[in-house]
C-alpha positions in Angstrom: -25.1 -38.0 2.5 -24.7 -35.3 -0.1 -22.9 -36.2 -3.4 -19.3 -35.2 -3.1 -19.6 -32.5 -5.7 -22.2 -30.6 -3.6 -20.0 -31.0 -0.5 -17.0 -29.5 -2.3 -19.2 -26.6 -3.7 -20.6 -25.8 -0.4 -17.1 -25.7 1.2 -15.8 -23.7 -1.8 -18.6 -21.2 -1.5 -18.2 -20.7 2.3 -14.4 -20.6 2.1 -14.0 -18.3 -0.8 -17.2 -16.1 -0.3 -18.3 -16.3 -3.9 -22.0 -16.5 -3.2 -23.3 -12.9 -3.1 -22.8 -9.4 -1.9 -24.6 -7.7 1.0 -26.4 -4.4 0.3 -25.5 -1.7 2.8 -26.2 2.0 3.4 -23.6 4.4 2.3 -20.7 4.6 4.7 -18.1 6.5 2.6 -17.7 9.7 0.6 -15.4 10.3 -2.4 -13.8 13.5 -3.6 -12.0 14.0 -6.9 -8.4 15.3 -6.6 -7.4 15.3 -10.2 -4.5 13.5 -11.9 -1.6 14.0 -9.6 1.0 11.7 -8.0 0.7 11.8 -4.2 3.9 11.1 -2.4 2.4 10.8 1.1 -0.9 11.0 2.9 -0.9 12.7 6.3 -3.1 11.8 9.2 -4.8 15.2 9.1 -6.0 14.6 5.5 -3.4 16.5 3.7 -1.9 15.0 0.5 1.8 15.6 -0.1 3.3 16.3 -3.5 6.7 17.3 -4.4 7.5 19.8 -7.2 10.8 20.4 -8.9 13.3 18.1 -10.4 13.3 14.7 -9.0 13.2 10.9 -9.8 15.8 10.4 -12.6 15.3 13.1 -15.2 17.9 13.2 -18.0 20.1 15.7 -16.2 19.9 14.0 -12.9 21.9 11.0 -11.6 19.5 8.2 -10.7 18.3 7.6 -7.1 19.6 4.5 -5.4 16.2 2.9 -6.0 13.2 4.1 -7.9 11.0 4.0 -4.8 13.2 6.8 -3.2 13.2 10.4 -4.4 16.6 12.0 -5.0 16.7 15.8 -5.4 18.8 17.2 -8.2 17.8 20.8 -7.4 16.0 22.6 -4.6 12.5 21.0 -4.3 9.2 22.3 -3.0 7.0 20.2 -0.7 3.4 21.1 -1.1 0.5 19.9 1.1 -3.1 20.1 0.0 -6.4 19.6 1.9 -9.5 18.2 0.4 -12.5 19.0 2.5 -16.2 18.6 1.6 -17.9 21.9 0.8 -14.7 24.0 0.8 -12.2 24.9 -1.8 -8.9 23.2 -2.0 -6.5 24.9 0.5 -2.8 24.7 0.0 -0.8 24.3 3.1 2.8 25.4 3.6 5.1 25.4 0.6 8.5 24.4 1.9 11.4 25.0 -0.5 14.2 22.7 0.8 17.5 22.1 -0.8 17.4 18.4 -1.4 20.3 18.5 -3.8 21.9 15.1 -4.0 19.8 13.9 -1.0 17.2 11.2 -0.7 14.1 11.6 1.4 11.2 9.7 2.9 7.9 11.0 4.5 5.7 9.5 7.2 2.1 10.0 8.1 2.9 12.5 10.8 4.4 14.9 8.4 8.1 14.2 9.2 10.6 14.1 6.3 13.9 12.4 6.9 16.6 13.2 4.3 20.2 12.3 3.9 23.2 12.4 1.6 24.0 9.4 -0.5 27.3 9.0 1.4 25.7 9.5 4.9 27.9 8.1 7.7 27.6 10.5 10.6 24.6 12.0 12.4 24.9 15.4 10.7 24.4 13.8 7.3 20.7 13.1 8.4 18.1 15.7 9.1 14.4 15.6 9.9 12.0 18.2 8.5 8.7 18.9 10.2 6.2 19.8 7.4 3.9 21.5 9.9 6.5 24.0 11.3 9.0 24.1 8.4 11.8 23.4 10.9 14.6 21.1 9.9 16.7 19.4 12.7 20.0 17.5 12.2 20.4 14.3 14.0 22.0 15.0 17.4 23.9 11.8 18.3 22.7 8.5 16.9 22.7 8.0 13.2 21.5 5.1 11.0 24.1 2.7 9.7 25.4 3.1 6.1 22.7 1.6 3.9 22.3 0.6 0.3 18.7 1.9 0.3 16.1 2.8 2.9 12.5 2.1 1.9 10.4 3.5 4.7 10.4 6.1 7.5 7.8 4.7 10.0 5.5 6.7 12.1 7.4 5.6 15.2 10.6 7.1 13.8 12.3 3.9 12.5 14.1 3.6 9.2 13.5 0.3 7.3 15.6 -0.8 4.3 18.1 -3.2 2.9 21.7 -2.6 4.1 24.9 -4.4 3.3 25.2 -7.5 1.1 23.3 -10.0 3.2 19.9 -9.3 1.8 18.5 -9.0 5.3 16.0 -6.3 6.1 17.3 -3.7 8.6 15.0 -1.9 11.0 16.9 1.0 12.7 15.7 3.3 15.5 17.7 5.5 17.9 17.4 2.7 20.5 18.1 -0.5 18.5 18.9 -2.1 15.2 17.2 -5.2 14.0 18.3 -7.5 11.1 15.5 -9.5 9.6 16.6 -12.6 7.7 14.4 -14.6 5.3 13.3 -18.0 6.7 15.2 -21.1 5.7 14.6 -22.0 2.1 13.6 -18.5 1.0 15.6 -16.5 -1.4 14.9 -13.1 0.1 12.4 -10.7 1.5 10.4 -7.8 0.0 9.2 -5.1 2.3 5.5 -4.2 1.9 4.3 -2.0 4.8 4.6 -1.2 8.5 2.1 0.0 11.1 2.5 2.2 14.1 3.2 -0.7 16.6 6.1 -1.7 14.4 4.6 -4.9 12.8 5.9 -5.3 9.2 4.1 -7.0 6.3 6.6 -8.8 4.1 6.7 -11.1 1.0 9.2 -13.9 1.2 10.6 -14.8 -2.2 10.0 -18.5 -2.9 11.7 -18.8 -6.3 13.8 -17.0 -8.9 10.6 -16.6 -10.9 9.3 -14.2 -8.2 6.6 -16.3 -6.5 6.1 -15.3 -2.9 4.6 -16.1 0.5 3.0 -13.4 2.6 4.7 -13.0 6.0 4.7 -10.7 9.1 7.5 -9.7 11.4 7.5 -8.1 14.9 10.1 -7.8 17.6 8.1 -10.2 19.7 7.5 -13.0 17.2 10.2 -12.6 14.5 9.2 -13.7 11.0 6.0 -15.7 10.7 4.8 -17.2 7.4 1.1 -16.6 7.0 -0.9 -19.7 6.2 -2.9 -20.5 3.0 -6.3 -22.0 3.8 -6.5 -25.8 3.1 -9.6 -25.4 0.9 -7.9 -22.7 -1.1 -4.8 -24.8 -1.7 -7.0 -27.6 -2.9 -8.4 -25.3 -5.6 -4.9 -24.3 -6.7 -3.9 -21.3 -4.7 -0.3 -22.2 -3.9 1.4 -18.9 -3.2 0.4 -15.6 -1.6 1.4 -12.0 -1.4 0.9 -9.2 1.2 -0.5 -5.8 0.1 -1.1 -3.8 3.3 -1.3 -3.9 7.1 -3.7 -2.0 9.3 -3.2 -0.6 12.8 -4.6 -3.8 14.4 -2.0 -5.9 12.7 -4.4 -7.5 10.1 -2.7 -8.1 6.8 -4.4 -7.8 3.4 -3.2 -9.7 0.4 -3.9 -12.2 -2.3 -3.8 -15.9 -2.7 -2.2 -16.7 -6.1 -2.5 -19.6 -8.5 0.3 -20.7 -10.8 -1.5 -19.0 -13.8 -1.5 -15.7 -12.0 -5.2 -15.8 -10.9 -5.7 -14.1 -7.6 -8.2 -14.2 -4.7 -8.2 -11.4 -2.1 -7.6 -12.6 1.5 -7.1 -11.0 4.9 -5.1 -12.5 7.8 -6.7 -11.5 11.0 -4.5 -12.3 14.1 -2.6 -14.6 11.7 -5.6 -16.6 10.5 -6.6 -16.3 6.9 -10.1 -15.3 5.8 -10.8 -15.2 2.1 -12.6 -12.1 0.9 -13.8 -13.7 -2.3 -15.3 -12.0 -5.4 -18.6 -10.8 -6.8 -21.2 -12.9 -8.7 -20.3 -13.3 -12.3 -16.5 -13.0 -11.6 -13.9 -15.7 -11.1 -11.1 -13.8 -9.4 -10.4 -10.8 -7.2 -7.4 -8.9 -6.0 -6.8 -6.5 -3.1 -6.3 -2.8 -3.9 -5.8 -1.4 -0.4 -7.0 -1.2 3.2 -7.7 1.6 5.5 -6.0 1.9 9.0 -9.3 0.6 10.4 -9.5 -2.5 8.2 -11.9 -1.4 5.4 -10.8 -3.3 2.3 -11.0 -2.0 -1.3 -10.9 -4.9 -3.8 -11.3 -5.6 -7.5 -13.4 -8.4 -9.0 -12.1 -9.6 -12.4 -11.9 -12.5 -14.7 -8.3 -12.2 -15.9 -5.0 -13.7 -14.6 -3.3 -10.3 -14.1 -3.8 -7.2 -12.1 -3.1 -5.0 -15.1 -6.7 -5.2 -16.5 -9.0 -3.6 -19.0 -11.5 -1.3 -17.1 -14.6 -2.9 -18.7 -13.8 -6.3 -17.3 -13.5 -5.3 -13.6 -15.7 -4.1 -10.7 -14.8 -2.4 -7.4 -16.2 -3.7 -4.2 -15.7 -3.2 -0.4 -15.2 -5.7 2.4 -15.7 -4.6 6.0 -15.7 -6.9 9.0 -16.7 -10.0 7.1 -19.3 -8.3 4.8 -18.9 -7.5 1.1 -20.6 -4.3 -0.1 -21.5 -3.0 -3.5 -19.4 0.0 -4.3 -22.2 2.0 -5.8 -24.5 1.6 -2.8 -21.7 2.3 -0.2 -20.3 5.6 -1.5 -21.7 9.2 -1.6 -20.0 11.4 -4.1 -19.0 15.0 -3.1 -19.4 17.5 -5.9 -21.2 15.0 -8.1 -18.1 12.9 -8.9 -18.1 9.2 -8.1 -15.2 6.8 -8.5 -16.0 4.6 -11.5 -17.3 1.2 -10.6 -14.6 -0.4 -12.7 -11.2 -0.8 -11.2 -9.2 1.0 -13.8 -6.3 0.0 -16.0 -2.8 0.2 -14.6 -3.1 0.0 -10.9 -0.5 1.6 -8.7 1.3 4.8 -7.6 4.4 3.8 -9.4 7.4 3.8 -7.1 5.4 5.1 -4.1 3.4 1.9 -3.4 4.4 -1.6 -4.3 1.4 -3.8 -5.0 -1.7 -1.7 -4.4 -3.4 1.2 -6.0 -4.1 3.1 -2.8 -2.4 5.1 0.0 -3.8 5.1 3.5 -3.4 7.4 6.5 -4.1 6.6 10.1 -7.5 8.4 10.2 -9.4 5.8 8.2 -9.0 7.5 4.8 -7.7 6.1 1.5 -6.5 7.7 -1.7 -7.4 5.6 -4.8 -5.9 6.1 -8.3 -8.1 5.3 -11.3 -6.4 5.1 -14.7 -8.9 4.2 -17.4 -8.3 6.2 -20.6 -5.0 4.4 -21.4 -7.1 1.2 -21.9 -9.8 2.9 -24.0 -12.4 2.7 -21.3 -13.6 6.2 -21.9 -13.5 7.3 -18.3 -10.9 10.0 -17.5 -8.1 9.2 -15.1 -8.4 10.6 -11.7 -7.2 10.3 -8.1 -9.9 10.1 -5.4 -10.0 10.7 -1.7 -12.1 8.1 0.1 -13.2 9.0 3.7 -15.7 7.6 6.3 -19.0 9.5 6.5 -19.1 11.4 9.8 
């Protein structure tokens, strides 16, 4: 019989996948987009930005929440293509009077916008970015709501309405109210896929610790399990980061000191993604609609890390891949191998540093110069090689 310490190490290595990285042929390409703040990422590869006065300037009343945009003057929606071997092509520029209105955009290029006092169907309109046509709601309208967070690809609005703290999912055919499980203080919305499955974080304590969850009409709220071996090694809470079209949820297991380990729940069962040799921790950055994971290996107890102490890697169908051997740069620019400094798109994404469309592409934001890493900040389009 093996000594106990070797049995534990073997289980730890197998469960946390800390024991090496597979080498693989390049499967992705990257293209530099410059330092801009994407608002949405459409299925056809266009990146949406909004120009004009928005998001709480000095002369503008604040939006209901920082993750919504409220127009204080007519705004212009701009869409931009990034395509290998071709110049950047600007799509339609749509000047829309969003004065005192809030708006959300989905992957199909539909923009829903409404007045802050919306109460009847005519207070809501849907703009089609492709055609430039704006259509008021004809009959059904969403209920009055403190703040909407997401306009889903199936046409549902998701947000927190009223004083109960429940999450509301509204569509023209039904309204669902999602309450936190017994013993939880509340819910944080993370992401929704086309079938309508919602990744959530249930708030465990006033200090902000959470447990990753998933909701669907068929199952209600389900708390996603933490692997037993991981809990033995001190991972006591969890957080969801993204959900793909198959319903797999990407997230992190979290220790009390803030150390994280990336994990994916596939059909509700957890599989730890692990980290790279020479690193203790990892955290999830984002996931494509097809389940390709972008993660960061690090040795710190925070996701706000110095660039020179981190390293990017990929995880795909159970195999970890070195970033440098998996990516082909277009135009001679490669995403730095470090993960960057401050990770996130500010109000546009909650926990991760990437946006995904439903075509298997990711946008990744790298911020390095603020931490003295010497690598310029940039935003990158990551696409599957054809």
